[in-house]
C-alpha positions in Angstrom: -72.3 -4.4 81.4 -74.6 -7.4 81.5 -73.7 -10.8 82.9 -75.4 -14.1 82.7 -74.6 -16.9 85.1 -75.9 -20.4 84.1 -75.8 -23.2 86.7 -77.8 -26.2 87.7 -78.8 -28.6 90.5 -78.5 -26.2 93.4 -81.4 -28.2 94.8 -80.5 -31.9 95.2 -82.6 -34.9 94.1 -84.8 -36.4 96.8 -82.8 -38.2 99.5 -79.5 -37.3 97.9 -78.3 -34.8 100.5 -79.5 -32.2 103.0 -80.4 -28.9 101.4 -77.7 -26.2 101.5 -78.7 -22.6 102.6 -78.2 -20.1 99.7 -78.6 -16.7 101.5 -77.0 -14.8 98.6 -79.2 -16.4 96.0 -82.2 -15.7 98.2 -81.2 -12.1 98.5 -81.0 -11.9 94.7 -84.5 -13.5 94.4 -85.9 -10.8 96.8 -85.1 -8.0 94.3 -85.5 -9.7 90.9 -88.1 -10.8 88.4 -88.3 -14.6 88.2 -89.7 -16.7 85.4 -90.0 -20.5 85.5 -90.3 -23.1 82.8 -90.2 -26.9 82.7 -87.3 -28.5 84.4 -84.4 -30.0 82.5 -80.8 -31.1 82.6 -77.9 -28.6 82.5 -77.0 -29.7 79.0 -80.6 -29.1 77.7 -80.5 -25.6 79.1 -77.1 -24.9 77.7 -78.3 -26.0 74.2 -81.4 -23.8 74.5 -79.3 -20.8 75.6 -77.2 -21.0 72.5 -80.2 -21.8 70.3 -78.1 -24.3 68.3 -79.3 -27.5 66.6 -76.1 -29.3 65.7 -75.5 -32.7 67.1 -73.9 -32.8 70.6 -71.3 -35.2 69.1 -70.3 -32.6 66.5 -70.3 -29.8 69.0 -67.9 -31.4 71.4 -65.8 -33.0 68.6 -65.3 -29.6 67.1 -63.6 -28.7 70.4 -61.8 -32.1 71.0 -60.9 -32.9 67.3 -60.6 -29.5 65.6 -58.5 -30.9 62.7 -61.0 -33.7 61.9 -64.4 -32.0 62.1 -64.2 -29.9 59.0 -64.5 -33.1 56.9 -68.0 -33.0 55.5 -67.8 -36.7 54.5 -67.6 -37.7 58.2 -70.4 -37.8 60.8 -69.8 -38.1 64.5 -71.2 -40.1 67.4 -70.2 -40.0 71.0 -69.0 -43.3 72.5 -68.4 -42.6 76.2 -66.9 -45.1 78.7 -69.5 -46.5 81.1 -70.0 -49.3 83.6 -73.1 -51.4 83.0 -74.4 -53.0 86.2 -76.6 -56.0 85.5 -79.4 -56.9 87.8 -82.2 -59.5 87.4 -84.6 -57.1 85.7 -82.5 -54.4 84.0 -79.1 -52.9 83.4 -78.1 -49.6 85.1 -75.5 -47.3 83.7 -72.7 -45.5 85.6 -70.9 -42.8 83.6 -67.3 -41.4 83.7 -68.1 -39.4 86.9 -68.2 -42.8 88.7 -65.9 -44.9 86.5 -63.1 -42.3 86.3 -61.3 -43.7 83.3 -57.8 -42.6 82.4 -56.7 -41.5 78.9 -54.2 -44.3 78.7 -56.9 -46.9 79.4 -59.1 -45.4 76.7 -56.3 -45.4 74.2 -55.8 -49.1 74.8 -59.5 -49.8 74.4 -59.6 -47.7 71.2 -56.8 -49.8 69.8 -58.7 -53.0 70.5 -62.0 -51.7 69.0 -60.4 -50.3 65.9 -58.5 -53.5 65.2 -61.8 -55.5 65.6 -64.1 -53.3 63.6 -61.6 -52.8 60.8 -62.0 -56.5 60.0 -65.6 -56.9 61.0 -67.1 -56.8 57.6 -69.3 -53.7 58.4 -69.5 -51.8 55.1 -69.8 -48.5 56.9 -66.4 -48.8 58.7 -66.3 -47.4 62.2 -63.3 -45.6 63.7 -63.1 -45.0 67.5 -61.0 -42.3 69.1 -60.6 -40.8 72.6 -59.1 -37.3 72.7 -60.4 -37.1 76.3 -60.7 -39.9 78.8 -64.4 -39.2 79.4 -65.4 -38.4 75.8 -65.0 -40.9 73.0 -66.1 -40.6 69.4 -67.0 -42.8 66.4 -66.2 -41.3 63.0 -68.3 -42.7 60.3 -69.8 -42.1 56.8 -73.0 -40.1 56.5 -76.5 -41.6 56.3 -76.1 -44.3 58.9 -76.7 -42.4 62.2 -78.8 -44.3 64.8 -81.4 -42.8 67.0 -80.0 -42.6 70.5 -80.6 -41.3 74.1 -78.4 -38.5 75.6 -76.1 -39.8 78.3 -77.4 -37.2 80.7 -80.9 -38.8 80.5 -79.6 -42.2 81.6 -79.4 -41.7 85.4 -81.6 -44.4 86.8 -82.9 -45.5 83.4 -83.0 -49.1 82.1 -80.3 -49.5 79.5 -82.4 -52.1 77.7 -84.9 -49.4 76.8 -82.4 -46.9 75.4 -79.9 -48.8 73.3 -79.1 -47.3 69.9 -81.9 -47.8 67.4 -81.1 -48.4 63.8 -82.8 -46.2 61.2 -82.2 -47.2 57.6 -78.5 -47.5 57.4 -76.2 -50.4 57.0 -74.9 -50.7 60.6 -76.8 -52.9 63.2 -76.1 -50.6 66.1 -77.3 -53.0 68.8 -74.9 -55.6 67.5 -72.1 -53.0 67.6 -73.0 -52.3 71.3 -73.1 -56.0 72.1 -69.7 -56.6 70.4 -68.2 -53.7 72.3 -69.3 -55.2 75.6 -67.9 -58.6 74.6 -64.6 -57.1 73.7 -64.4 -55.2 76.9 -65.5 -58.1 79.2 -62.0 -59.5 79.7 -60.0 -56.7 78.3 -56.6 -56.2 80.1 -57.7 -52.7 81.1 -60.6 -54.2 83.0 -58.7 -57.1 84.5 -56.3 -54.5 86.0 -59.2 -52.2 87.2 -61.1 -55.1 88.8 -57.9 -56.2 90.6 -57.6 -52.7 91.9 -61.2 -52.6 93.2 -62.3 -50.1 90.5 -65.4 -50.2 88.3 -64.8 -52.0 85.0 -65.2 -50.1 81.7 -67.5 -52.7 80.3 -69.4 -50.6 77.7 -69.5 -47.5 75.6 -72.6 -45.4 75.5 -73.3 -44.5 71.9 -75.2 -41.2 71.5 -75.1 -37.6 70.3 -76.5 -37.8 66.8 -78.4 -34.9 65.2 -81.7 -35.7 66.6 -84.8 -37.9 66.2 -85.7 -36.5 62.8 -82.8 -38.3 61.2 -81.0 -35.2 60.0 -77.4 -35.6 59.2 -76.8 -31.9 59.3 -73.6 -31.4 61.4 -72.5 -27.9 60.4 -73.3 -24.6 62.1 -75.9 -22.3 60.7 -74.6 -18.8 60.0 -78.1 -17.3 60.6 -78.1 -18.2 64.3 -77.4 -15.0 66.3 -74.6 -15.3 68.8 -76.3 -14.9 72.2 -73.2 -13.6 74.1 -69.8 -12.1 73.4 -67.7 -14.2 75.7 -67.9 -17.6 77.6 -66.3 -18.3 80.9 -66.5 -22.0 81.9 -65.1 -25.5 81.7 -68.1 -27.5 80.4 -67.1 -29.1 77.1 -70.5 -28.7 75.6 -70.6 -24.9 76.4 -67.0 -24.4 75.1 -67.8 -26.2 71.9 -70.9 -24.1 71.4 -69.0 -21.0 72.0 -66.4 -22.0 69.4 -69.1 -22.7 66.8 -70.7 -19.3 67.5 -67.4 -17.5 67.1 -67.4 -16.4 70.8 -64.2 -15.8 72.7 -63.7 -18.0 75.8 -61.6 -18.2 78.9 -61.1 -20.7 81.7 -63.2 -20.5 84.9 -61.4 -18.8 87.8 -61.9 -20.0 91.3 -64.3 -17.2 92.2 -66.1 -14.3 90.6 -64.1 -11.8 88.7 -65.6 -8.9 86.6 -65.4 -10.1 83.0 -63.4 -8.1 80.5 -66.1 -8.5 77.9 -69.6 -7.1 77.7 -72.5 -9.6 77.8 -70.5 -12.5 79.1 -71.9 -16.0 80.0 -70.5 -17.9 83.0 -71.3 -21.6 83.1 -71.0 -23.3 86.6 -71.5 -27.0 86.2 -69.9 -28.4 89.4 -73.1 -29.2 91.4 -74.3 -31.3 88.5 -70.9 -33.0 88.3 -71.1 -34.0 92.0 -74.6 -35.3 91.8 -73.6 -37.6 88.9 -70.5 -38.7 90.8 -72.9 -39.6 93.7 -70.9 -37.3 96.1 -73.4 -35.6 98.4 -70.8 -34.0 100.7 -68.9 -32.5 97.7 -72.2 -31.4 96.2 -72.9 -29.4 99.4 -69.5 -27.8 99.2 -70.0 -26.8 95.5 -73.4 -25.2 96.1 -72.0 -23.2 99.1 -69.1 -22.1 96.9 -71.3 -20.9 94.1 -73.5 -18.9 96.6 -70.6 -17.3 98.4 -67.9 -17.0 95.8 -70.0 -16.2 92.7 -73.5 -15.0 93.5 -72.5 -12.7 96.4 -69.8 -10.8 94.5 -72.0 -10.6 91.4 -74.8 -9.0 93.4 -72.3 -6.6 95.0 -71.1 -5.6 91.5 -74.8 -5.0 90.6 -75.2 -2.7 93.6 -72.1 -0.6 93.0 -73.0 -0.3 89.3 -70.1 -2.2 87.8 -72.9 -4.4 86.4 -76.0 -2.8 84.9 -78.0 -6.1 84.9 -77.6 -9.7 86.0 -79.3 -12.8 84.8 -79.0 -16.1 86.7 -80.4 -19.3 85.0 -80.8 -22.3 87.3 -81.6 -25.6 85.7 -83.2 -28.2 87.9 -85.2 -31.4 87.6 -88.4 -29.7 88.9 -88.2 -26.4 87.1 -85.7 -24.0 85.4 -85.5 -20.5 86.9 -84.5 -17.4 85.0 -83.7 -14.6 87.5 -83.3 -11.1 86.0 -82.1 -8.3 88.3 -81.0 -4.7 88.1 -80.0 -2.3 90.8 -82.5 -2.5 93.7 -85.4 -0.1 93.3 -87.1 1.8 96.1 -90.2 -0.4 95.6 -88.1 -3.6 96.0 -86.6 -2.3 99.2 -90.0 -1.9 100.9 -91.8 -4.8 99.2 -89.2 -7.6 98.6 -90.1 -10.9 97.1 -90.2 -13.3 100.1 -89.6 -16.5 98.2 -86.4 -18.5 98.6 -84.9 -21.0 96.2 -86.6 -23.9 98.0 -90.0 -22.3 97.2 -89.4 -22.8 93.5 -88.7 -26.6 93.9 
């Protein structure tokens, strides 16, 4: 029985929060082989783990809109609700972790946008839909995908530098983005939100196309080998990938349980979620929870031979660690690795 745990951001960004001790992870490091590679976001590491090259928009739409994605005449973009904060020199973006939209609000916004763009004169007609409050989609014809920047790369970035960039299609994507902002400026949803002291939903971040090479390929490649048999997790990107790979999946329990399937992948995304929500106290709670309620029992399962091997992948801005461990050898007992998580920062 092999188990892989994939998580991220157990080390916080500079000045975000005080570090959290991870004694169980450090214990695992003392008896494992560790490899490092360039740092990256959780989503980048999830994509590389599955070795898939479909667009992120298609991957999550296949989960959120299963009845619509088989249509090969449609391509997908994400259009996620954001708050754009204007300063003198730039515009900063706050995503749904901060804005916290409701599904009812996004349905009202979709109705406004669809009514406007249906009569806009754009030959490549756009259709907006929100099956989830945090994840919106644009359904469109092929051959008009813009070049975009993933939402997870926008923390602290200047929006001006990352607006959708038109390739050779019919749609002027910067004009579309600007019109969306104008339509949302005094939208009833935002009038109510501002009256209640909430961030307005004054923009949609358009992203998630098939990549910078301009490919319109949205459909899974049968030649890609399924990396695991089973997924345990809540992250929509991971669940969508599992579905495309033909993997079974189950919800994430509150704490570690021995999986019923060989070669399972557990995705723990909550520390990343709390960093993006700017919640340092809750981030500390989540890191402590992963160390005590997931890593400690996983190491115990390794020691009593319920697990034959354990891999822990930790994505972080500075570096990504891959920790491979088996039952502790005699050599490891006498000559443990003295490094802790902080030493790999």
